C-alpha positions in Angstrom: 0.0 0.0 0.0 1.1 3.6 -0.4 0.6 6.4 2.0 -3.2 6.1 1.8 -3.4 3.0 3.9 -1.9 0.3 6.0 -1.5 -3.4 5.7 -1.9 -5.5 8.9 -0.6 -9.0 8.6 -2.4 -11.7 10.6 -0.9 -14.9 9.0 0.6 -16.0 5.8 -2.7 -15.8 3.9 -4.6 -13.4 6.2 -4.4 -9.7 6.6 -6.4 -6.5 7.2 -6.2 -3.5 4.8 -7.0 0.0 6.1 -7.4 2.5 3.2 -8.4 6.1 3.0 -8.6 8.0 -0.3 -10.7 10.3 -2.4 -14.1 9.0 -3.6 -13.6 7.8 -7.2 -17.2 8.2 -8.3 -19.1 11.4 -7.5 -22.6 10.8 -6.3 -22.1 7.1 -5.5 -23.3 5.6 -2.2 -21.4 3.0 -0.2 -23.9 0.5 -1.6 -22.7 1.5 -5.1 -19.1 0.9 -4.1 -20.2 -2.5 -2.7 -21.9 -3.4 -6.0 -18.9 -2.4 -8.0 -16.5 -4.5 -5.8 -18.8 -7.5 -6.2 -19.0 -7.0 -9.9 -15.2 -6.9 -10.1 -14.9 -10.1 -8.2 -17.5 -11.8 -10.3 -15.7 -10.9 -13.5 -12.2 -11.6 -12.2 -10.5 -14.5 -14.0 -10.1 -17.6 -11.9 -12.7 -16.8 -9.3 -15.5 -19.4 -8.9 -18.2 -20.2 -6.4 -18.7 -16.6 -5.3 -21.3 -16.2 -2.6 -22.3 -13.1 -0.6 -22.7 -14.3 3.0 -23.9 -11.0 4.5 -24.5 -7.4 3.4 -25.8 -4.7 5.7 -25.5 -1.2 7.0 -23.3 -0.6 10.1 -21.1 2.1 11.6 -17.4 2.9 11.3 -16.9 5.3 14.2 -19.5 8.1 13.6 -19.8 7.3 9.9 -22.6 5.2 8.3 -20.9 2.3 6.5 -21.7 -0.6 4.3 -20.3 -4.0 5.4 -20.4 -7.1 3.3 -18.8 -10.6 3.6 -18.1 -12.6 0.5 -16.6 -16.1 0.0 -15.1 -17.4 -3.2 -12.7 -20.0 -4.5 -9.5 -18.9 -6.4 -6.7 -21.3 -7.4 -8.4 -24.1 -5.4 -8.2 -22.0 -2.3 -11.3 -20.7 -0.5 -11.1 -17.0 0.5 -13.3 -14.9 2.7 -13.4 -11.1 2.5 -15.1 -9.0 5.2 -15.3 -5.4 3.7 -16.4 -2.1 5.2 -16.9 1.0 3.2 -17.8 4.5 4.6 -18.0 7.8 2.7 -17.8 11.3 4.1 -17.1 14.6 2.5 -15.6 13.2 -0.7 -13.4 10.7 1.2 -13.7 6.9 1.1 -12.7 4.8 4.1 -12.3 1.1 3.8 -11.4 -1.8 6.1 -10.9 -5.1 4.4 -10.2 -8.5 6.0 -8.8 -11.2 3.7 -8.7 -14.6 5.3 -9.7 -18.2 5.0 -13.1 -19.5 6.1 -11.3 -21.6 8.8 -9.6 -18.5 10.2 -12.5 -16.1 9.9 -13.8 -16.3 13.5 -10.3 -15.7 14.9 -9.4 -12.9 12.4 -12.8 -11.3 12.7 -12.0 -10.5 16.3 -8.9 -8.6 15.1 -11.0 -6.7 12.6 -13.6 -5.8 15.3 -10.8 -4.3 17.4 -9.8 -2.1 14.5 -13.4 -1.1 13.9 -14.0 -0.2 17.5 -10.8 1.8 17.7 -11.7 3.9 14.6 -11.6 7.6 15.1 -12.0 10.4 12.6 -9.6 13.3 12.9 -10.1 16.9 11.7 -8.9 17.7 8.2 -6.2 20.3 7.9 
C-alpha cells in the first residue's frame, strides 16, 4: 500500500487492509461501491463459487458504513473477505479483512478491534 493505507498481517494468507482515499465516483453511495466491488470479483479471472454471505449497513466510528462478507474460490483455495466502506465529505474509508473460512472467526476478532478503535480526525 502507499501512503493512503496500512496493511496489517495476521498470518501467511490473512491480513487487514485499512485504506483512505478520495471518492472515485461522485454521487455514489457506499452500496454502489459494494456493488462495484462484487461485480469486479464476479468478472475476475479464476474466481469461482462466489457467494455473498452477509450485506448490511453498520457504523465505522461516527460514519454510516456498508459491510459485506463474501466467500469465493480462487486457485483451489477458499477465500473470505469482510469489507467495510464508509463515505464522508468526498473521502472513502475502507477496512478489508482477507482470510480463509477456517480462520475467519479468529481474524474477525482482530477486525472488530480495528473497527472499535476507529476515530476520525479533523482535516487540515
